[in-house]
ROKE-870288 format. One record per residue: residue in three letters; x, y, z of N, C-alpha, C, CB in turn. Coordinates in steps of 0.05 Angstrom, whole numbers, padded with zeros to 5 digits, always signed. Glycine has a CB too. Layout:
N
ALAXYZXYZXYZXYZ;...
// end
This chain:
210
UNK-00654-00468-02496-00673-00485-02492-00685-00492-02464-00663-00506-02503;UNK-00715-00495-02471-00728-00494-02447-00726-00521-02443-00756-00481-02446;UNK-00736-00535-02415-00747-00557-02407-00760-00583-02427-00764-00546-02391;UNK-00758-00604-02431-00782-00613-02451-00803-00623-02434-00775-00636-02474;UNK-00802-00627-02416-00831-00637-02393-00835-00617-02373-00826-00667-02372;UNK-00829-00591-02379-00835-00572-02354-00860-00568-02350-00824-00546-02356;UNK-00885-00578-02366-00909-00568-02358-00928-00595-02354-00919-00545-02381;UNK-00914-00615-02361-00929-00644-02369-00918-00662-02330-00906-00665-02414;UNK-00933-00652-02315-00921-00667-02285-00933-00703-02290-00941-00648-02246;UNK-00918-00719-02275-00926-00751-02281-00953-00754-02266-00902-00776-02268;UNK-00967-00761-02269-00997-00765-02256-00994-00795-02241-01026-00766-02283;UNK-00978-00813-02250-00971-00838-02234-00951-00839-02205-00958-00854-02255;UNK-00937-00809-02208-00921-00810-02182-00945-00812-02160-00901-00781-02179;UNK-00937-00825-02142-00952-00830-02119-00944-00806-02099-00945-00861-02108;UNK-00965-00799-02087-00967-00777-02067-00961-00785-02041-00992-00764-02067;UNK-00948-00780-02021-00943-00784-01994-00961-00777-01976-00922-00774-01987;UNK-00973-00799-01960-00996-00794-01939-00984-00790-01912-01015-00818-01937;UNK-00959-00806-01904-00950-00808-01880-00932-00798-01873-00947-00824-01874;UNK-00932-00783-01848-00915-00762-01839-00888-00765-01850-00914-00762-01810;UNK-00874-00788-01850-00844-00793-01853-00837-00788-01889-00836-00829-01840;UNK-00863-00795-01906-00859-00794-01928-00864-00763-01935-00874-00814-01939;UNK-00881-00752-01921-00888-00724-01930-00861-00709-01922-00918-00711-01913;UNK-00849-00711-01892-00820-00700-01895-00795-00701-01916-00810-00708-01876;UNK-00801-00723-01922-00774-00733-01948-00789-00716-01969-00768-00775-01960;UNK-00808-00713-01980-00816-00703-02010-00807-00674-01995-00854-00709-02026;UNK-00808-00661-01970-00809-00632-01966-00778-00631-01968-00824-00620-01936;UNK-00767-00648-01956-00732-00640-01960-00720-00640-01986-00712-00661-01947;UNK-00729-00655-01999-00729-00653-02025-00726-00632-02043-00746-00662-02031;UNK-00751-00624-02035-00761-00592-02051-00738-00573-02041-00795-00576-02038;UNK-00740-00575-02015-00722-00556-02006-00697-00556-02014-00720-00555-01981;UNK-00680-00577-02013-00659-00586-02025-00658-00575-02058-00660-00616-02021;UNK-00670-00575-02070-00674-00570-02096-00671-00539-02101-00699-00582-02103;UNK-00691-00531-02087-00693-00498-02083-00669-00489-02078-00712-00486-02060;UNK-00657-00498-02054-00626-00484-02048-00605-00486-02070-00611-00499-02023;UNK-00607-00517-02088-00593-00516-02107-00595-00501-02135-00591-00537-02109;UNK-00624-00492-02134-00625-00486-02165-00620-00457-02157-00656-00493-02185;UNK-00626-00445-02133-00609-00415-02131-00576-00412-02123-00624-00399-02106;UNK-00567-00434-02119-00537-00430-02123-00525-00434-02145-00524-00443-02108;UNK-00542-00454-02158-00526-00465-02183-00540-00460-02206-00519-00495-02181;UNK-00573-00448-02207-00587-00446-02230-00599-00475-02238-00568-00433-02252;UNK-00622-00475-02255-00634-00504-02257-00622-00520-02279-00664-00503-02263;UNK-00613-00511-02295-00595-00515-02317-00569-00539-02308-00582-00483-02325;UNK-00557-00521-02290-00528-00531-02272-00532-00552-02254-00516-00509-02252;UNK-00556-00557-02246-00566-00575-02223-00577-00604-02232-00591-00560-02207;UNK-00573-00619-02219-00576-00655-02231-00600-00666-02204-00532-00680-02228;UNK-00605-00680-02213-00622-00695-02198-00605-00709-02177-00637-00714-02215;UNK-00584-00723-02180-00566-00731-02171-00554-00720-02140-00552-00729-02190;UNK-00549-00686-02153-00543-00668-02136-00562-00663-02114-00539-00648-02149;UNK-00591-00663-02117-00612-00662-02102-00611-00681-02085-00633-00661-02113;UNK-00615-00702-02099-00611-00726-02078-00594-00729-02053-00604-00748-02091;UNK-00565-00720-02062-00550-00715-02047-00549-00696-02020-00538-00712-02061;UNK-00558-00677-02031-00567-00655-02015-00583-00667-01995-00582-00634-02031;UNK-00610-00670-02004-00633-00678-01986-00627-00703-01961-00657-00688-02009;UNK-00600-00718-01979-00595-00741-01958-00617-00767-01960-00598-00726-01927;UNK-00625-00765-01990-00646-00793-01995-00633-00806-02023-00685-00783-02001;UNK-00637-00831-02026-00626-00845-02047-00648-00827-02076-00630-00885-02040;UNK-00627-00838-02102-00637-00826-02118-00668-00842-02127-00615-00821-02137;UNK-00662-00866-02124-00689-00876-02127-00712-00868-02110-00686-00901-02125;UNK-00708-00863-02085-00732-00844-02071-00740-00823-02083-00727-00832-02047;UNK-00715-00808-02091-00728-00773-02103-00747-00789-02130-00692-00741-02120;UNK-00741-00812-02150-00755-00817-02167-00778-00827-02163-00745-00827-02180;UNK-00782-00839-02137-00804-00847-02134-00830-00828-02124-00797-00864-02119;UNK-00823-00795-02119-00839-00778-02116-00840-00754-02139-00835-00771-02091;UNK-00823-00763-02150-00816-00736-02181-00805-00758-02207-00778-00706-02172;UNK-00821-00745-02229-00821-00759-02256-00788-00753-02262-00847-00745-02281;UNK-00781-00728-02251-00757-00717-02264-00749-00691-02255-00759-00716-02291;UNK-00727-00679-02262-00719-00648-02254-00740-00634-02263-00692-00634-02267;UNK-00752-00630-02278-00771-00612-02287-00797-00608-02270-00779-00620-02314;UNK-00807-00630-02266-00829-00637-02243-00820-00628-02215-00834-00669-02240;UNK-00796-00630-02208-00788-00623-02179-00787-00589-02184-00756-00641-02167;UNK-00782-00577-02207-00781-00547-02215-00808-00535-02213-00770-00542-02245;UNK-00827-00548-02223-00853-00539-02220-00862-00538-02192-00870-00555-02233;UNK-00857-00551-02177-00861-00551-02153-00851-00534-02122-00855-00571-02154;UNK-00821-00532-02138-00805-00512-02129-00814-00481-02134-00779-00516-02142;UNK-00823-00477-02151-00831-00454-02159-00845-00441-02136-00846-00456-02183;UNK-00869-00458-02131-00884-00446-02111-00868-00441-02084-00906-00463-02107;UNK-00850-00454-02077-00838-00442-02054-00814-00425-02060-00831-00463-02034;UNK-00807-00422-02076-00791-00396-02088-00815-00368-02082-00783-00402-02130;UNK-00836-00370-02093-00859-00346-02091-00860-00342-02059-00893-00355-02105;UNK-00858-00368-02044-00868-00363-02020-00842-00352-02004-00883-00389-02009;UNK-00814-00357-02011-00795-00349-02003-00785-00316-02009-00780-00369-02012;UNK-00799-00306-02031-00794-00280-02039-00816-00260-02030-00791-00280-02068;UNK-00840-00278-02021-00859-00262-02008-00853-00254-01979-00883-00274-02008;UNK-00844-00278-01968-00844-00272-01933-00815-00253-01936-00841-00308-01906;UNK-00794-00248-01953-00779-00230-01951-00790-00201-01949-00764-00235-01969;UNK-00806-00194-01965-00820-00169-01973-00837-00162-01947-00839-00173-02002;UNK-00844-00187-01933-00878-00182-01916-00854-00176-01895-00910-00213-01909;UNK-00830-00182-01883-00824-00174-01862-00817-00140-01861-00803-00193-01854;UNK-00816-00133-01891-00803-00102-01885-00839-00087-01885-00773-00085-01919;UNK-00858-00101-01908-00872-00085-01907-00900-00085-01890-00873-00081-01929;UNK-00888-00102-01867-00919-00102-01842-00902-00094-01823-00940-00135-01832;UNK-00876-00073-01819-00866-00058-01807-00880-00029-01805-00844-00060-01815;UNK-00907-00031-01795-00918+00001-01795-00910+00015-01773-00949+00003-01795;UNK-00899+00007-01754-00885+00030-01738-00860+00046-01755-00871+00014-01710;UNK-00842+00031-01764-00825+00036-01780-00830+00061-01807-00820+00010-01789;UNK-00854+00049-01821-00863+00067-01842-00878+00095-01821-00887+00046-01865;UNK-00884+00090-01808-00899+00117-01790-00878+00138-01783-00911+00107-01757;UNK-00854+00122-01768-00830+00145-01762-00814+00152-01777-00813+00140-01744;UNK-00802+00134-01796-00784+00139-01816-00789+00128-01842-00760+00131-01809;UNK-00797+00141-01859-00808+00137-01885-00777+00127-01899-00825+00168-01898;UNK-00763+00140-01902-00740+00139-01915-00725+00109-01902-00723+00169-01909;UNK-00725+00103-01886-00710+00086-01874-00737+00060-01874-00695+00100-01842;UNK-00759+00058-01883-00772+00040-01891-00770+00031-01921-00794+00047-01884;UNK-00768+00050-01935-00764+00053-01962-00734+00040-01967-00766+00085-01969;UNK-00719+00046-01955-00683+00031-01954-00697+00002-01947-00654+00045-01921;UNK-00707-00007-01922-00709-00035-01920-00723-00047-01938-00718-00042-01899;UNK-00739-00035-01952-00759-00056-01973-00734-00053-02001-00801-00038-01984;UNK-00724-00037-02006-00700-00041-02025-00683-00060-02021-00685-00022-02027;UNK-00663-00057-01994-00641-00076-01984-00658-00104-01977-00623-00062-01955;UNK-00680-00108-01977-00689-00135-01974-00700-00151-02001-00711-00133-01953;UNK-00712-00127-02026-00712-00145-02047-00685-00148-02062-00732-00138-02065;UNK-00665-00133-02057-00638-00142-02068-00629-00168-02055-00617-00121-02063;UNK-00635-00169-02030-00627-00191-02016-00633-00222-02028-00640-00188-01989;UNK-00663-00219-02031-00672-00240-02038-00672-00248-02069-00693-00240-02027;UNK-00660-00230-02081-00653-00239-02109-00624-00242-02113-00663-00219-02129;UNK-00609-00236-02096-00579-00247-02092-00578-00275-02081-00562-00228-02071;UNK-00596-00274-02067-00596-00307-02057-00603-00328-02080-00619-00313-02031;UNK-00619-00315-02095-00636-00334-02114-00624-00324-02145-00675-00327-02110;UNK-00596-00312-02152-00592-00301-02175-00591-00314-02192-00577-00289-02178;UNK-00583-00342-02194-00574-00361-02216-00604-00363-02225-00556-00393-02205;UNK-00621-00374-02204-00648-00379-02211-00658-00356-02221-00663-00389-02191;UNK-00660-00340-02213-00673-00315-02225-00669-00304-02254-00665-00294-02208;UNK-00639-00315-02266-00636-00307-02293-00648-00327-02312-00607-00303-02299;UNK-00650-00355-02295-00667-00375-02316-00701-00368-02319-00664-00410-02304;UNK-00707-00360-02299-00733-00355-02299-00742-00334-02316-00740-00351-02275;UNK-00726-00315-02320-00729-00296-02333-00730-00305-02364-00708-00278-02326;UNK-00710-00327-02370-00707-00339-02400-00735-00355-02400-00676-00362-02407;UNK-00741-00374-02375-00762-00390-02385-00788-00376-02379-00762-00418-02372;UNK-00788-00355-02372-00819-00337-02371-00829-00332-02399-00816-00302-02356;UNK-00810-00329-02424-00819-00329-02444-00832-00356-02453-00802-00320-02457;UNK-00829-00373-02450-00839-00398-02460-00855-00418-02439-00815-00412-02470;UNK-00855-00417-02422-00873-00428-02405-00896-00414-02382-00856-00443-02394;UNK-00924-00419-02385-00939-00400-02369-00927-00397-02348-00965-00406-02364;UNK-00930-00423-02329-00923-00424-02300-00906-00404-02287-00912-00447-02296;UNK-00879-00409-02299-00862-00394-02291-00876-00361-02299-00833-00404-02305;UNK-00882-00357-02313-00889-00325-02325-00910-00319-02300-00908-00323-02363;UNK-00926-00341-02295-00950-00329-02271-00937-00322-02243-00976-00354-02264;UNK-00908-00346-02244-00891-00335-02210-00882-00314-02213-00866-00350-02196;UNK-00871-00301-02232-00854-00284-02235-00878-00249-02236-00835-00295-02266;UNK-00903-00255-02249-00924-00233-02249-00927-00236-02219-00954-00238-02269;UNK-00938-00253-02207-00944-00251-02181-00926-00244-02163-00952-00270-02173;UNK-00903-00248-02164-00883-00228-02148-00878-00200-02150-00861-00235-02151;UNK-00885-00197-02185-00892-00172-02189-00913-00154-02171-00901-00174-02213;UNK-00936-00167-02171-00961-00161-02163-00959-00155-02129-00981-00186-02171;UNK-00950-00173-02118-00945-00168-02089-00927-00142-02085-00930-00194-02076;UNK-00907-00137-02098-00892-00124-02096-00905-00091-02100-00872-00136-02112;UNK-00919-00089-02116-00931-00072-02127-00957-00056-02110-00938-00085-02148;UNK-00963-00085-02095-00984-00082-02080-00969-00063-02053-00998-00114-02073;UNK-00948-00080-02040-00938-00066-02019-00933-00031-02026-00910-00082-02012;UNK-00923-00027-02052-00914-00001-02055-00941+00015-02053-00897+00004-02083;UNK-00962+00007-02069-00987+00018-02061-01000+00025-02041-00998+00009-02065;UNK-00993+00007-02020-00997+00009-01989-00979+00026-01978-00995-00017-01975;UNK-00959+00028-01994-00941+00048-01977-00949+00076-01981-00911+00046-01983;UNK-00957+00080-02008-00964+00106-02007-00992+00116-02004-00955+00116-02029;UNK-01005+00098-02000-01040+00105-01988-01035+00115-01955-01065+00070-01988;UNK-01007+00100-01946-01009+00105-01917-00998+00135-01909-00991+00082-01901;UNK-00983+00149-01939-00970+00171-01938-00988+00195-01954-00940+00164-01949;UNK-01006+00184-01966-01024+00203-01984-01027+00231-01975-01051+00193-01987;UNK-01028+00232-01946-01032+00263-01940-01008+00279-01944-01040+00268-01913;UNK-00987+00262-01939-00958+00279-01953-00946+00281-01975-00938+00273-01945;UNK-00963+00272-01997-00949+00272-02021-00973+00290-02038-00941+00238-02033;UNK-00956+00303-02057-00966+00321-02074-00978+00310-02105-00945+00340-02075;UNK-00982+00280-02100-00989+00269-02129-01013+00271-02122-00978+00239-02141;UNK-01028+00272-02138-01060+00264-02138-01073+00237-02145-01074+00281-02156;UNK-01050+00227-02160-01063+00199-02172-01039+00180-02153-01062+00194-02216;UNK-01051+00166-02131-01036+00160-02110-01025+00129-02133-01056+00155-02072;UNK-01044+00116-02146-01040+00091-02154-01016+00101-02180-01072+00075-02164;UNK-01018+00112-02193-00995+00117-02216-00971+00126-02208-01002+00138-02235;UNK-00973+00135-02174-00943+00152-02168-00935+00120-02155-00943+00189-02139;UNK-00944+00106-02148-00935+00076-02136-00930+00058-02161-00959+00059-02115;UNK-00935+00061-02185-00926+00045-02201-00905+00053-02218-00943+00037-02214;UNK-00901+00089-02218-00872+00097-02220-00856+00083-02205-00867+00121-02214;UNK-00860+00089-02184-00838+00087-02160-00838+00056-02160-00847+00102-02126;UNK-00851+00041-02166-00846+00008-02166-00823+00001-02192-00880-00011-02171;UNK-00833+00016-02210-00814+00011-02238-00788+00023-02227-00826+00028-02270;UNK-00789+00042-02204-00755+00052-02210-00737+00036-02181-00752+00097-02209;UNK-00755+00032-02166-00741+00005-02152-00733-00017-02163-00755-00005-02134;UNK-00754-00026-02178-00742-00054-02190-00715-00046-02204-00763-00069-02215;UNK-00720-00030-02225-00698-00025-02241-00671-00017-02225-00706-00004-02260;UNK-00677-00007-02200-00649-00007-02180-00645-00034-02172-00651+00010-02151;UNK-00657-00045-02161-00654-00080-02153-00638-00089-02178-00690-00102-02152;UNK-00650-00091-02202-00643-00106-02218-00608-00097-02230-00667-00105-02238;UNK-00611-00071-02227-00587-00064-02237-00561-00070-02219-00590-00037-02244;UNK-00567-00070-02193-00551-00076-02166-00545-00105-02170-00568-00070-02135;UNK-00565-00126-02170-00559-00156-02170-00553-00164-02196-00582-00172-02161;UNK-00561-00155-02216-00554-00169-02241-00537-00155-02264-00579-00178-02253;UNK-00534-00127-02261-00519-00110-02273-00485-00112-02267-00532-00085-02267;UNK-00472-00100-02285-00441-00096-02282-00437-00065-02272-00424-00103-02314;UNK-00437-00060-02248-00431-00035-02238-00416-00026-02218-00447-00026-02233;UNK-00405-00002-02242-00378+00009-02227-00386+00026-02204-00358+00029-02249;UNK-00409+00035-02199-00419+00050-02174-00430+00040-02151-00436+00065-02180;UNK-00422+00050-02130-00429+00038-02103-00454+00030-02101-00425+00055-02081;UNK-00470+00020-02087-00491+00005-02092-00503+00023-02067-00489-00030-02091;UNK-00493+00037-02050-00509+00050-02030-00511+00077-02048-00496+00053-01998;UNK-00500+00087-02063-00504+00113-02082-00531+00109-02094-00482+00116-02106;UNK-00531+00089-02106-00550+00083-02126-00581+00081-02104-00540+00051-02145;UNK-00574+00068-02086-00601+00063-02070-00608+00091-02055-00598+00035-02047;UNK-00590+00105-02053-00597+00133-02041-00604+00154-02057-00577+00143-02027;UNK-00599+00147-02081-00606+00164-02105-00637+00159-02109-00587+00155-02134;UNK-00639+00129-02111-00674+00118-02110-00691+00139-02093-00680+00083-02092;UNK-00682+00136-02068-00695+00138-02043-00695+00172-02049-00677+00123-02013;UNK-00682+00187-02055-00678+00218-02061-00699+00221-02079-00647+00229-02075;UNK-00698+00206-02103-00718+00214-02122-00745+00205-02122-00710+00208-02145;UNK-00746+00186-02106-00777+00185-02097-00785+00206-02078-00785+00158-02082;UNK-00773+00218-02058-00783+00236-02042-00786+00263-02056-00768+00237-02017;UNK-00760+00267-02072-00757+00298-02083-00780+00299-02103-00726+00305-02100;UNK-00791+00278-02119-00801+00275-02134-00838+00279-02128-00787+00253-02140;UNK-00848+00263-02108-00864+00266-02101-00881+00273-02074-00864+00254-02111;UNK-00856+00279-02056-00855+00291-02028-00858+00327-02029-00824+00281-02013;UNK-00884+00332-02017-00891+00364-02014-00863+00374-02001-00922+00371-01990;
// end
């Protein structure tokens, strides 16, 4: 069952203008993101969010109508967190140019890390995305950013690849990486994760490299 008010933020809630009020709202959102990642959306209450943020429940409700409206704003922070984790690797051009396999491994491991940190939230986001356009939009934006990073990676290596269609090669690799990350984070694996990561990297290079 999806949240009833997920797409209907309350316009009467006041918007903070003073630094103290902005800081309080920021702390509420940061605490909510932590709890949603730890426990999931449905298992987190507004009382727990207020306690984690060290504010009164009355103060929380002065900024947000309910947990659903908190969740809507948290989605943007979740996306920023996801993007930051990827950028730490994708911006490392020195590693990309000197050790392609190490760069690809770092990308896969960073994606695994950020998914594991928000595992419970990820599970619920995948369900909510079928019902709520905002959730679906956030997940699609994450996929687009990761795909763009993969395409950029292949463009950097285009002279070393036998594939004539760099974009298609990037999409195929992106799907393979995504499947590996999902299996490691969400699947019931009897195989060591290092073997799965190694196999993924080997497949990419054996198939695309000259």
